[in-house]
Each structure stands twice: as structure tokens, then as C-alpha cells.
N, C-alpha and C positions, 0 to 999 in steps of 0.2 A: 604193064605188069608194077613197073615201083609206084604208079599214082595210085593202081587201086592197094596195095598192102600198106601203105601206111596210114590210112584209118582203121582199117586193122590193127595195125601195130600200137597206137595211140588207145584204140579202145583197151586192147587186155591189159595197156599201162597204166589205163583207172582204175579198172578191175583189177590190177594188184594191190593199189596205192589202196582199194578200200577199202581190202579186203589183209589189208597189214593195217591198219588205220583201226580195222573192228575188230581185231586182235589182240591191239595193243590197249583199246579201251577195256575191253573187257579183262583183260589180262587185271588194268590198275585198279578197274573194280574191284575185282577180286580179291587182288593185298593191298586194296587202303592206301596207309602214309608211305606205305611200303611200296607201292607201282609203282611203275619207269618213268608214271608223268607229275609227282606226285613234287618232284624238284622241280619239274616246269610252273607247278600250280604256284609255289613258293614262288618262286624268282616272280611270273609275274605280282602276284599280290605284294609282293616286293615295291614293285614300280610300281601299280595302280595307287597304293595305299596317299601316295604323300599329293594326288593329284585327287585321290578324293574329298583329302584333309581342305586342302584349297576351295574347293568347290564347297566343301562346308561352310565354309568362313564368309564367303562372299553371302550362299544363300540363309545360312541361320538367322542374321539380323533385318532382311528381305522378311521373311516370315514373316517374326516377331513385329515389327511394324505394321504387316497388314492386319498380324492377330491384334497386337494395340487399338490398332484403328476402329476394330471390328468391336473393341470392351474400352472404348472411351465415355458412350456415354454414360456409362455401374464406373469407371471412375471416378466420373464427373461427379457421382451421386456422393458414392461414399465420400470423397473427397469435402465434399460441403456439410454429411454430419458430421464426420472426425471435428472440421473447421467449427460446428454448431456446439458440438460436446467441449470443446477444449473454450469457445467463451463463455458454457453455462458454467462450468470449474473456475475460470476464471471471477466468473462475477460470483460463485458460489464463495472461492477463500476471500477477497475484498468482503463482504461479506458478513464472514465469520469473522471478520480482524475487526473492522468497527462493527460488529456486537462484542467480541471481547474487550476493548476497547471501551465500550461504553460500558459493560458490567464492573472494570475494574475501577473506572471513575465513579461508579454511584455507590462501591466498595469502599473505597480509601473515605467518600462524602458519612458514609455510615459511621468506619469507624473514626473522624472528626466529628461528627453529633454525641457519639460520645464520651472523646475525652473534651468538648467543648464544650455542651451544652444539649442535654438529653432530650432536653422538651422542645429544643429547638425544632420549626417544619422544612425536611427536605422536599425543594420543586425543581421541576423541569424547566426550563429557557423554554420559552411559545414562538417569541415572540422580539427582534431587535430594532430596535427601535432608535442607531446608532446614525447621526445624522451632524449638517452644519455648525444645525441650531440647539438637538437635544441629546443627547445620549444616556439611558432606558433602557430595558427592558423588561419585556410582560415574563413574571410565571405563569403554572397547573396553577399554582392554589392561591385560597384568597379569605374572606373571614369566617367563610366555614370549616377552614382551618384552625385557626383563631389567632391569624395573619393581622397587625393589627399598622397603622402609618407610623413612620418614624423608626419602623424595629432594624434594626442593622443588616445585611444581608454577607453570606460569606460564602467561600469554599474552599480547597485546599485537601491537601492531610491529616494524617492524625500526625501532634506537635509541630504544625505549618500552617494552621488559619492564618485565611488571606481575606482581606475586606473588597466584595466584588461595591457597593454601596447602602441605600438604606427606603424602607419602601415607603412610598411615594404616594402612593394611591391604592386604593381598596374595593372589590365585591364581591359578593359571593364567592366564583368561584377564578376567582385571577389576580395579580398586582402586578402593577409597576414600580420597577424599582431602578432611584436613580443612581446611575455610576458614579462614581469616586473623578472621574474626568470630567465631569458636566463643568461646565463652566460657572454654576451658579451650589456645586458642590462645595465646602471645607470640611476639613476632621483637625483638632490638638493630636498632631505627632511628636515622635523624637527619634535621635536619632542614632543606632548600636552605638556601645563601645566612649558615648559623651555623656556628655548633662547640658546636651544640647537638645533645646523643644524649640518648639512653631507649628504653623496653623500649615496644612499640605492643602491647596488647593487647584479644582481640575483650571485645564487649560484645551478643552477638546480634543485635538487627534496629535498634541505638542503634550511635552514632559508635566506630569504635575511639578508642581512650583510651590515650594516648602520658605513660604515668609517669617519675618521679625526673629533673623537666625542671627545672632550677638555678633555686632562688627569688628575682620577679626578673624572672624572664628574659624580655624582649618576641618576643613572634610574631609576626607580619603575619600575618590569613588567607587560603587560598587559599592557603601556601608548603608546598610537595612535600615531602613527607615519602617516604624511600630506606632500603631494607633494608644498616644497617650492615655492613662485613666488617670480621671481628677474626679474631686464631689464640687459640689454649690449645692451651698446650703446640705449639705449632708446626704443628699441624692445624689448618687450618681453618676460617671458622665453618658451620653449615649453610648459607645463602644464602649468594650469593654479591648482591658489592654493586652499590649502584647502582638494584639493582629497586625501579619504585615502587609504592610500598604506598598513598599518596593523597593530600591538601589538607587541611590544616590549618584546620578548620571556627569553633574556636575554642578562647580560652586562657582557662581557669580561675584565678584567682591564688589566693595561697597564705593570705589572708586571709579567701577563703569557706569552704575547706577544709583539711585537716593539711600538706595538701600538693599544691603547685600543679602543674596538668597542662594539656595538651595535645589537645582533643579533632580527630579527624581521620576525611576522611569519606572511605570507601572506594573506590577505581580504578575496579574490576572493576563489573559491572553482577552481579552470579552468577545471580540472574533467567532473565538472556539466554545466560549464558556458555554456549558449542557446543561449540567447542575450545579443547585444554589444550596443553600440553608441559609433561614431565614432565624433568625436567633429571637428568643421571647425572653428567656431570662440573664439580666445583666449580669452574670457571671467574670470570674477572673477566669484567663488565657493558662 
């Protein structure tokens, strides 16, 4: 008898619990947030929330990683495109800076032309023949532009003409200019602030040498040296006076050599020289 009642009692208990559960669920559904299970659900959410955040923290980077792998080819293409654009912009900036520098140099030369010799011929340096044996440049103007042998060549800016050299060979469309640093070059000069005059001669890649300086003459360093104006039989010298040749870099006393002389650092940077003026009229600077 007892054995037969236990299964029946168990079934009755299950039926009762299911009925009660359905009733509670129905009641909770009808009452919404005020239902009897609302507090239990809230408590369960509170317990599960930290666990969900931890799982998300672990899974999200992994998902992003695999998503990034899928986009690697497009990202590489984009990076290459941006790199090319950056290089192009850098090149454009450098090109613009170079063109602006050229424009400023040409503008200075045109202003110098107006103040020094309006009939002078502006020219562009197209070749540099500087070597251990010869110091010349070639310019893009020749006899067709009125250039002749022995005409002086200058550069600089308004109020500060600088001597470059003189024309030694001319073709219809180009000319060769011997630079003042050439060993076969010589020009009469004077030192600023003194009555001292002498002959400046080229020494190649060394500083210029100003000889015929009076013994015992004291010349301070960095004094400017200019071309000296003179006349021979009523005819003006080759170079107009007052053109800057360079600055005194050192004085060599006569006690160390047979004759005192001065070393002069050229004012023109011949390696970067781009624009020059060929002077046609011998006018005062």
C-alpha cells in the first residue's frame, strides 16, 4: 500500500508546484514591474551584469582583432595612399620654396640693375667650370645680347653690388666668365676705412690675396674690400669703383714673408651662384 501511494503523492506534488508556478508567472506578467518576480529578476541581473562585462571585455578585443585582419589589405592600401600624398606635399613645399628663392634672387638682381647699370644684361648661370685648374662659369647670354669680352660681371642686391668676375669668351648665345678666385685673375682694390690700396689676386679654393699693402699697415679683420676706381690716359678702369670683393680674413706681417699682404674672404658664394649681371656701361657704383 505504501509503495503504491508514493508515486501518486509525487505526481500530485509536481502538479501542485506547476500550478502554483503558472499562477505566479501569470500574475507577474499582468502586474509588470510590480509583480512578485520583479525583485528576483532585478537581483539576477545585478549578479549577472559583472559577469557579462568581464566576458565582453575578453571577447571584444578578440573580435576587433579578427575584424582588423579582414581589413588589413584595405588598411595597407590606405596607408600607402596617405604616404604618397605626404611625399607629394613635401615635394611641392620644397619646390615652392625653391621657386620663391629664385624669384627673390631675380628680383634683387633687377633692382640692382636699376641702381648700378640700367644697360646691363641679366643672365642665368648654366654651367660651373670650377676645378683645380680653372675657375669659370658659363652664362646663358652672349653676343646676341650685346655681351663682349672683358665686361665685368656682378651679383648682389640694391646698394650692395658684388664682383663676380669678367667675361673671357663669347658665343652668340652664351659666355664664359672668369671668376675672381681664378689664379689668373687680378683687380685693383681698396680697404674700407683706410687709404690702403693693393692688388687682389685669385688663389683658387683659398682666400683671395691682396698684395702691395704698405709695410706696417694695421688692417682689422672683417673690413670690407672694394674695387678701386682709376683712370689711365683719361679712360676709366675695367671695373666700376665700390663693388664689394670680400672681407679681410687675415693680415700676414712682413716679418713672416718678403712682403706684407692681406687675405680676403670672397663675398660671393660661387657654388650656389644662379643669377648675374653683365655690366656694359662703366658707371659709378
